[in-house]
C-alpha positions in Angstrom: -17.2 -94.6 10.0 -19.3 -92.1 8.1 -21.7 -91.7 11.0 -18.8 -90.9 13.3 -17.4 -88.3 10.8 -20.8 -86.7 10.3 -21.3 -86.6 14.1 -17.9 -84.9 14.5 -18.6 -82.4 11.7 -22.0 -81.6 13.2 -20.4 -81.2 16.6 -17.8 -78.8 15.1 -20.5 -76.9 13.3 -22.5 -76.3 16.5 -19.4 -75.3 18.4 -18.6 -72.7 15.7 -22.2 -71.5 15.5 -22.3 -71.1 19.3 -19.0 -69.2 19.3 -20.1 -66.9 16.5 -23.4 -66.2 18.2 -21.7 -65.3 21.5 -19.2 -63.1 19.6 -22.1 -61.3 17.8 -24.0 -60.7 21.1 -20.9 -59.3 22.7 -20.1 -57.0 19.8 -23.7 -55.7 19.7 -23.7 -55.1 23.4 -20.5 -53.1 23.3 -21.6 -51.0 20.3 -24.9 -50.3 22.1 -23.1 -49.2 25.3 -20.6 -47.0 23.4 -23.0 -45.4 21.0 -26.6 -45.4 22.3 -26.3 -45.3 26.1 -24.7 -41.9 26.2 -27.5 -40.5 24.0 -30.1 -42.1 26.3 -28.6 -40.4 29.3 -28.8 -37.0 27.7 -32.4 -37.7 26.7 -33.3 -38.6 30.2 -31.8 -35.3 31.5 -33.9 -33.4 29.0 -37.1 -35.3 29.9 -36.5 -34.7 33.6 -36.4 -30.9 33.2 -40.1 -30.8 34.1 -39.2 -31.4 37.7 -38.3 -28.4 39.8 -35.4 -30.1 41.6 -33.7 -31.1 38.3 -34.0 -27.6 36.9 -32.4 -26.2 40.0 -29.6 -28.7 39.9 -28.9 -28.0 36.2 -29.0 -24.2 36.9 -26.5 -24.6 39.7 -24.2 -26.7 37.4 -24.4 -24.1 34.7 -23.5 -21.4 37.2 -20.5 -23.4 38.4 -19.3 -24.0 34.9 -19.6 -20.2 34.1 -17.8 -19.3 37.3 -14.9 -21.7 36.3 -14.7 -20.1 32.9 -14.5 -16.6 34.3 -11.6 -17.6 36.5 -9.5 -18.6 33.4 -7.2 -16.1 31.8 -8.2 -17.0 28.3 -11.7 -18.2 27.5 -11.0 -18.9 23.8 -7.8 -20.5 22.4 -5.8 -18.6 19.8 -7.0 -20.6 16.7 -10.6 -20.0 17.6 -10.0 -16.3 18.2 -8.6 -16.1 14.6 -11.5 -17.9 13.1 -14.1 -15.8 15.0 -12.3 -12.6 14.0 -12.3 -13.7 10.3 -16.0 -14.5 10.5 -16.6 -11.1 12.1 -14.8 -9.3 9.3 -16.7 -11.2 6.7 -20.0 -10.5 8.3 -19.1 -6.8 8.7 -18.3 -6.6 4.9 -21.6 -8.1 4.0 -23.5 -5.6 6.1 -21.7 -2.6 4.5 -23.9 -3.0 1.4 -27.1 -2.6 3.4 -28.5 1.0 3.3 -31.4 2.1 5.4 
Protein backbone atom coordinates (compact mmCIF):
# COMPACT_ATOMS: atom_id res chain seq x y z
CA UNK A 1 0.00 0.00 0.00
CA UNK A 2 2.80 2.42 0.93
CA UNK A 3 4.71 1.55 -2.25
CA UNK A 4 1.68 2.37 -4.34
CA UNK A 5 1.16 5.71 -2.51
CA UNK A 6 4.84 6.62 -2.88
CA UNK A 7 4.69 5.70 -6.54
CA UNK A 8 1.64 7.93 -7.06
CA UNK A 9 3.24 10.78 -5.12
CA UNK A 10 6.41 10.46 -7.19
CA UNK A 11 4.35 10.37 -10.40
CA UNK A 12 2.46 13.54 -9.36
CA UNK A 13 5.76 15.22 -8.43
CA UNK A 14 7.29 14.54 -11.84
CA UNK A 15 4.15 15.70 -13.65
CA UNK A 16 4.20 18.97 -11.67
CA UNK A 17 7.96 19.35 -12.23
CA UNK A 18 7.54 18.82 -15.98
CA UNK A 19 4.61 21.27 -16.15
CA UNK A 20 6.50 23.96 -14.25
CA UNK A 21 9.59 23.46 -16.43
CA UNK A 22 7.56 23.84 -19.63
CA UNK A 23 5.83 26.95 -18.23
CA UNK A 24 9.19 28.51 -17.34
CA UNK A 25 10.58 27.79 -20.78
CA UNK A 26 7.55 29.40 -22.43
CA UNK A 27 7.73 32.47 -20.15
CA UNK A 28 11.46 32.94 -20.79
CA UNK A 29 10.93 32.55 -24.54
CA UNK A 30 8.11 35.14 -24.60
CA UNK A 31 10.11 37.62 -22.51
CA UNK A 32 13.13 37.18 -24.75
CA UNK A 33 11.08 37.78 -27.89
CA UNK A 34 9.33 40.83 -26.45
CA UNK A 35 12.31 42.55 -24.89
CA UNK A 36 15.55 41.48 -26.49
CA UNK A 37 14.69 40.60 -30.09
CA UNK A 38 13.72 44.19 -30.98
CA UNK A 39 17.02 45.47 -29.66
CA UNK A 40 18.92 42.82 -31.62
CA UNK A 41 17.18 43.93 -34.83
CA UNK A 42 18.25 47.55 -34.22
CA UNK A 43 21.80 46.41 -33.47
CA UNK A 44 21.90 44.41 -36.71
CA UNK A 45 20.85 47.52 -38.64
CA UNK A 46 23.66 49.54 -37.06
CA UNK A 47 26.23 46.84 -37.75
CA UNK A 48 25.14 46.57 -41.39
CA UNK A 49 25.79 50.28 -42.09
CA UNK A 50 29.28 49.46 -43.36
CA UNK A 51 27.70 48.09 -46.54
CA UNK A 52 26.96 50.66 -49.23
CA UNK A 53 23.56 49.22 -50.17
CA UNK A 54 22.33 49.35 -46.57
CA UNK A 55 23.45 52.98 -46.21
CA UNK A 56 21.63 53.92 -49.41
CA UNK A 57 18.48 52.12 -48.28
CA UNK A 58 18.55 53.86 -44.89
CA UNK A 59 19.16 57.22 -46.58
CA UNK A 60 16.16 56.67 -48.87
CA UNK A 61 14.00 55.72 -45.90
CA UNK A 62 15.02 58.90 -44.03
CA UNK A 63 14.22 60.99 -47.12
CA UNK A 64 10.78 59.39 -47.40
CA UNK A 65 10.07 60.03 -43.70
CA UNK A 66 11.14 63.66 -44.02
CA UNK A 67 8.98 64.11 -47.12
CA UNK A 68 6.00 62.69 -45.22
CA UNK A 69 6.64 65.10 -42.35
CA UNK A 70 6.80 68.08 -44.71
CA UNK A 71 3.42 67.17 -46.18
CA UNK A 72 1.75 67.45 -42.76
CA UNK A 73 0.13 70.70 -41.65
CA UNK A 74 1.56 70.57 -38.13
CA UNK A 75 4.87 68.90 -37.40
CA UNK A 76 4.63 69.31 -33.62
CA UNK A 77 1.55 68.87 -31.50
CA UNK A 78 0.34 71.72 -29.30
CA UNK A 79 1.65 70.35 -25.96
CA UNK A 80 5.13 69.88 -27.41
CA UNK A 81 5.09 73.39 -28.87
CA UNK A 82 4.29 74.82 -25.44
CA UNK A 83 7.11 72.84 -23.81
CA UNK A 84 9.63 73.86 -26.47
CA UNK A 85 8.59 77.50 -26.17
CA UNK A 86 8.99 77.43 -22.37
CA UNK A 87 12.41 75.82 -22.76
CA UNK A 88 13.38 78.47 -25.33
CA UNK A 89 12.36 81.29 -22.97
CA UNK A 90 14.29 79.74 -20.07
CA UNK A 91 17.43 79.35 -22.18
CA UNK A 92 17.04 82.90 -23.47
CA UNK A 93 16.90 84.21 -19.89
CA UNK A 94 20.01 82.30 -18.92
CA UNK A 95 21.97 83.74 -21.85
CA UNK A 96 20.99 87.34 -20.97
CA UNK A 97 23.56 87.28 -18.17
CA UNK A 98 26.44 86.58 -20.54
CA UNK A 99 28.43 89.66 -21.56
CA UNK A 100 31.08 89.57 -24.22
